[in-house]
N, C-alpha and C positions, 0 to 999 in steps of 0.2 A: 442728142443730149448724152446718150449712152457713150458715144465715141469721145465726147468732150470729157466725160468722167474718167474714161480709160486714159486719156491724155494726161490728166492731172495726176493720176496714180503713178503712171510711168515716169512723169517728170519728177515726182517726189522721190521715187526709188533711185533715179539717176543722181539727184542732189545728195541723197543719203549715201549712195555709193561713193560719190566724189569726196564727201567728208571723211568716210572711212579710209579711203585711199590716202587722203592728205594726212590723216592722223597717223596711220602706220608708216607713211613716208617720212613724216617728221621724226617719229620714234626710231625708224631704221637709220636715217641719216645722223641722228643725234648719237647713235651708238656706234657709228662707223669709226674704225680705228681703236675701239676699246676692247679690252680682253673680256672674256666671259666673267672673270672674277670681278672686274670693275663694274660691269653692268649689274651683277648680282648684289654687290655692295651698295651701289646707288639705289637699287630697288629696295634693299633692306632698310636703308636710311630713310627713304620716303615712308615705308611702312612704320618705322619707329616713330617718325614725326607724327604720323596719323594717330598711333596709339597714345603717344604722350599727350597730344592735344585733347584727348578725351578723358584725361585723368585730372582730378582736383588736386593740384600740387600747391602746397603751402610753403612759403619761405620762413624758416625758423629764425629765431633771434638768439644766436649763440651767446652763452655767458661763460666766462672763464671759471675753471675749477682749480683746486689745489693739486699740483702734481708732485709726485715723489721721484726725485732725481737719482735715488739709489738704484743700482743695477738689479735685475730680476733675481729673486732668491729662489734657487732651484729647490732647496730643501723644503721651503714653504709650499711650493707648487706640487710637490710629490704627495700622493695619497698615502694613507697608512699601508704598511708593507703587506697587510692581510689581503690587499687587492690582488696580489699575485699568488697563485695557488701553490700549496704544498702538494706535490705529486707523490711523495713518499714520506711517511711519518717515521720518526725514530721509535724504536721499541725497547730501548734500554736507557738507563740513567746517564751512562757515559756515551755521548754522541756529539756529532758536529753538524751544524747547519751549512748547506752548500747552495749558493746561487748557481743555477745552471742555465745556459743559453737554450732557447726554445726548440731548436731543431733536434735536440736529443733528450729533453726532459718532459716531453708531452706524452702522447699515446700513439699507437699504431707505428707507422714508419718513423715517426718522430719520438718514439718512446724507448730508444735503446738504453739510455742512462737510467731512466725510470725503472726498467726491468732489471738492470744490473744492480741498482741500489736496493731493490726489493730482495734480490737474491743474496746480496751482502748481508742484509739484516736478518734473513732467514738462515744464514749459514752458521750462526752461533760463534762468530769470530771473537776472540778475546784479545784485548790490548792491555798489557801490563796487569794481567790477571783479572780483568773486568770485561764482561760482555759489552761489545761496542756496536753502534749502529749509526746511520746517517739520516738526516732530515733533508729532503731535496726540494728546492723551490724553483718553479718554472718562471724565468724572467729574462727578457731580451738583454743582450750584453750591454748595449748603450744605456738602457734604463737602470740596469744593475750598477753600472759604473757611476751613474748620477747619485744613487742612494749611498754608495760607498764613499765617493770623494766629497760629497756634501756633509757626510757624517749623520745623515738621517737614519740609516740603518746599516750596520756592518756585520755581515755573517762571519762564520769561522773560515769558510772556504769559498772560492770563486772560480768557476770554470766557464769563461767566456768562449766564444767561437775561435778567437785568435789571440795572439800575444799582445796585440796593440793596446787592448783595454787594460791589461795588466800594467803596461808601461804608463798609461795615462793615470791610473789610480795611484801608482807609486809616485809620480811627479806631483801629485796633489797632497803629498805628506802622509799617506796611509802606508804603514809598514806592510810590505809584501814579501813572501818567501815562496819561491817556485818549488812546489812539491813534485810535479810531473810535467815535463815539457809536452807530452802528448798522451791524452786519454784515448782518442780515436781519430782516425784520419779523415780529412775532408779538404776540398779545394774550391776557391771561388773562381768564377769564370764569367766570360761574356757569352751569352747565348744568342746566336745569330741565325736568322732565317737562311735556309740552305741556298736559295737562289742568290741572295746577297753575298753570302760567304763565297760562293763560286766566282761571283763578279769581282770581289776583292782579291781573290787569289790570282785571277786573270790579270788584274791591273798591277798589283803590288808584289806578286810572286809568292806571298805568304800572308797568313793572318796571325797577327800578334798585337799586343797593346800598342806598339809603336806605329804599325801600319793603320790600326783602327783610329788612334788619336789623330793621325795625319789625315785620314779620310774624313773624320768629323770636322777638323779644322778647315778642310776644303769643301765642306758642305756636301759631301758625297755619301754620308752615312748618318742615319738618324737613330740615336741611341738614348736610353734613359738609365739613370742610376738612382740609388736610394740615399737618404739623408746620412751624411758621414758623422753626424752627432749621435745618431741612434742606431745605425745599421753597421754591422761588422763588414759586410761586403762593400757598402758605400764608402766607409772610411778607408778600406784597403784600396779601392779603386782611385780615390782621391790621391793617395800617396803614390800609387803606381803612375798616374797621369803626370803628377808633378815631377817625379823622377825621370820620366820619359823625356821631359823638356830640359832637365839638367840633372844628370846622374850624380854630380859631385855635390850639389847643394839644392835640395828641393824647395828652398825658400828664396832662391836668388832672383834677381830681376829678370833673368832669362827664363826661369821656370814660371814666374808670375805672368810674363807677357805671353808665353806659350799657352798657359792655362786660360788666360782671358780670351785668346783667339779660339781655342778649343771650346770653351764654355759658351761662347756666343752662338754656337751652332748646336748646342744640346737643347732639344725641344722640351724635355720632360725631366723634372726632378720629383721623385715620389717620396711620400712620407713612409710608405710601407711597401713590402714586396708584392702584396696582394694588389694594391693600387697599380703598381707598375705592370704586373701580369695582365690586368684588365686592359690597360692601354695597349699592350702588345697584341692582345686578341683583336682589338679594333683595327689593327693594321697600321697604326700611326708610327710604330717603331720597327727599325730593321734589327735591333738587338737590345739587350738589357742585361744587367748583372744578376747572378744567381749562384748559389752554392751547388756543387755537383750532386750532393745527396738529394737535394730537392729536384734537380733536373732529371736524375735517373729514375725517380719515382713518379714522374709526370709523363704519361703516355703521349699526350698531345705535343709536348716539347721534344721528346726523343724522336718522334717521327718527322718533324718539320724543321728542326733547328740543330745547329752544330755548336758544341761546347768548346770554348777556347779559354784555358786557364790563365790566371794572371796573379801577380802580387805574392804576398806571404801566404803560406799554407794556413788552413783553418783546422788545426789539430787539437783544439780544445785543451789547452794547458790547465793545470790545476794550481791555484795559489792558496797559501795560508795567509790570513789577514789579521793585522793587529797583534797585540801582545798575548798570544795564545799560550795556554799551559802546555807542558810537554805531552801530557795525555792527549790533548786535542790534536797536536801536531802528529802524534803517532797514529791516531785514528785516521786522519787524512792520508797518511802514508800507506796504511793498511788498505784503505779504500782504493787508492790509486793502484796498488799492487794487484788487488782483486780484479778490478775492471780491465786491467791490461793482460790478464791471463788469456791463453789461446782460445778457450771455448767461448769466453765473453766477447773477444774480438771477432770471432767467427759469426756470432749473433749480430754484431754490428754490421758486418759485411752484407748480411741478408737484408739489412735495412738501407743499403746504399752507401754506407761509410767504407773506409779503408780501400777505396779504389784510387787510381792514379797515384800510387805510391812512388812512382818514378819521378813525379813532378817535384822539382826543388824550388824553394822560395826565390823569387827574382829580386827581392828588395833587400838591401843591407839592414842591419838592426837600426831601429829609430827610437830615440828616447822620448819619454812622455811629454816633455816641454816642447819638443819639435812637433809632435803630433798635435798638441793643443794649438800651436801656432798655425799649423796647416788647416785645422778646423776654422780658426779665426779668419784666415786668408780666404777660405771658401765662402764664409759668410759675407765677407766684404766684396768678393769678386764674382760670385756665382751668377749675378744678373748682367755681368759685362757692362757695357755702356748704356744699357736700356734702363731708364728710370721706371720705377713701378708706380702705377696709378691704381689705387684700390678704393672701392666704396663698400662700406659696411651697411647692410640693409637689415634693420631691426624690427621685429614684430612686436608692436605694442597694443595688440588687440585685447579685448576683454578676457579671452581665454589664457592670456599670458600673465594675468594679474597674480600677485603674490610671489610664491617661491620661484616660479619659472622666470619672471622678470628680474628678480633679485639675482638669480644665478647668471642670467644674461649679462647684467651689469658687472658682476664680479668677473666674468670671463673677459669682457672688454677692458675693464680697468686694470686687471693684472696682465692680460695679454698685450696691451698697448706698449709695454716695455720692450717687446720684441719687434716692433714695427720698423724701426730704422729711420733716422732723421733725414736721409736723402730721398725717401719715398714720399709720394703725395697721397693724402688720405682724405676721404669724404665720409659723411655719415647721413643715412636716410632712415626715417622711421615710418611705419605704416600701420594703419588700422583700416577704417573705411576710406580714408583719404591718405595722401602721402605727404610727409613733411621733409624738406631738405634741411636737416638739423645743422649740417656743417658742409658748406661748399668745399670742393676739392682744393687743397693747397699743400705745399711742402710741409712735412711733419716736423717743423722746428718747435722750439719751446712754446711759442705762442699758439701754434695749431694744436700742440699736445694739450695745452691748458684748455683750449676751447673744446677739444674732443672730450676731455674728462668732464668738463662742465655739462656738455650736451648729454653724455651718458647718464650722469647723475640725475638729470632733470627728466629723463624718460618716464612717462606715466601710461598705464594701461587703460584701455577702454575702446569700445566700438567693434566693428566687424574686422574681417581678415582679408585684405586685398594683396596677397603675397606677390602676385605677378605684376600688379601695378607698381609695387615697390621696386621690383627687379627692372621693370621698364624704365623707371626714372633713373635708376643707377646706370643702365645702359646708355641713356641719353647724356648723362653727366660725363661718362667716360668717352663717348663719341665726340663730345665738344672738346675734351682735352686732346684727343687723338687728331682732331682737325688742326690743332696748333702744333702738336708734336707727334707725328705718326709712328715714331720709333718706340713709344712707351710700351711697357708690358702691363696689360690691363688685368685686373682681378676683381671679382665680386665675392663677398662673404655674406651669406644669408643666415641670420640667427632667428629661429622660429619654432613653433610647435608643429608646423607642417600642414596645418589645416587651412584651407582657403574657402571662403563662403561669399566673397564679393569680388567685383572687378573682373579683370581679364583672366584667361585660363592659360595653362601651360601650352595648349595647342596654339593659342594666339601668338606666343612669343618664341616657341621652339625654333622656328626657322631663322629668327633674328639671332638667337644665341649660337646656332650652328654656323651661320654666315659670318658673324663677327668673331667667332672662335674665342670667346671670353670665358675662361674657366669660372664656374660658380661653385664655391665651396659652401657646404651647408652644415650648420651646427644646430642640433635639435634639442629642445627643452620640453619634457613631457610630450614627446613628438610622435607624429606619424612618420617614422623613419623612412618607410618605403617611398612616401611622397617626396621627401627631401632627396633621397638617393636618385629618384628619377630626374631631378633637376641637375644634380651634380654629374650624373653619368653622361650628359649630353656632350661635354668636352673633357671627360676623363678626370674630373676633380674628385676630391675626397669628401666624405660625409662623416660627421662625428656625432655620436650620441652623448649629449651633455648630462644625461641622467646618471652619471657615475662620478665617484669622488675624485677621479683623476682628470676631470675635464680641463682644468686650468693647465695641467702638465701637457695634455694632448694638444690644446690650442697653442701653447707656447712652442711646441715642436712643429706644429703646422705653420705658424707664422715664421719660425726660424727657417724653414725650408722655402716657403713661397715668397717671403718678404726680404 
């Protein structure tokens, strides 16, 4: 009897072993001929299906809303100018206010002009018999240009990073007068990992913008650059790339075709330099654009990267704006004379400026209307032939009730003007459950009207299942990609960042990593760290909406990514 029991146990083990072998055999043969990437993607799709099936998903009933067909009003989206700090106050009645780019009007290594302006004000300089001083405001060149050309706020003087912004302002009808062509020397460049730099030299014989754009077009070099609507270096790089393809006409068909081929292999467009540097740290980029003054002050970059200059110099010209009195023009001239004195320029050198003086601008003079046309071309062509599919995931939990939900709605209703009619858009809301408010469809006038109606009808209540909402968005995008694998997928999460129901970040992290879908987060009264942890998975940006410039920030974000 004992032997008979042993027989049944052994038989059972053999049967179990056979089933195990058959199971693994089937799985092994089903994966034969597939790459590791294919197997991982299939596994992730199965995991996504499993998570999705566990979520209570409701199909909404879209209702059309009234749409505004007028273009986005930049002046309306800009916050009050007080948002941007005064770094030096005037100390006399006769003074000028100057907008200055941030690399020189901040503090520390970025505080050269701040310290120079303070010294000017303390020097007791008189202009036309009156004590004179300056008020210095720290504001990025692209943002400053938006205030000036929109008429929202026009200072007496403007010193952007480069001359391109002065031309754009002039082309928009603002009276400009060049006071000084150079306040301090600086140069933009492409910062390239040393190993990649050496490989490019070996193949192409030299490293310059021409060989780099060729390597990018051939998918041999992975590079990122910043928004040419906001960034001086980004705008400079755009012009340089277009000129590389056709030096006689940067807007010609030849230049456009070259740019499209080049842009198709650019994996990363950043809203800010900080976002781009974080992407570089992750190892996803071989190179990125940066000013030399920033490069030379960053020990981690100097040790592992090579700086290759390009484009027009960033010599911080100074412009007088509008119909200024002679007194104000004279104060601006006195200020320019003061900061270009030898001792002040030597102080700039200590902060990383006034290096690479031998470098000459590679681009011919470009007028403002051509610059604006180049920006428009970039907006239209930056995604190449890849249509964008984006899902907006909105938090309508009880904690969002009131001001937070009102700001969320305002962000989407004003931001949707930047989405682009050739892109496909969907909308999801979540609380304790998830509602597909608007299935993904091309953002034509009909979809835009349904989007506006869905946003207006959002109501708060219930718990917060953030990662359930993201899971549903992932599922919607995967269904679109099954039909068209070439689409560029994006997810935007608008939330207060708190999660108290449903799945966790741990549950979906591997899915987000495998699908490589960037998730941009916008926080309202938010746990910003929680939202940043979502965005950081695939190097996306996170925006704090608790500021009065949120609509402007979101407009810039959509402008870059959509």
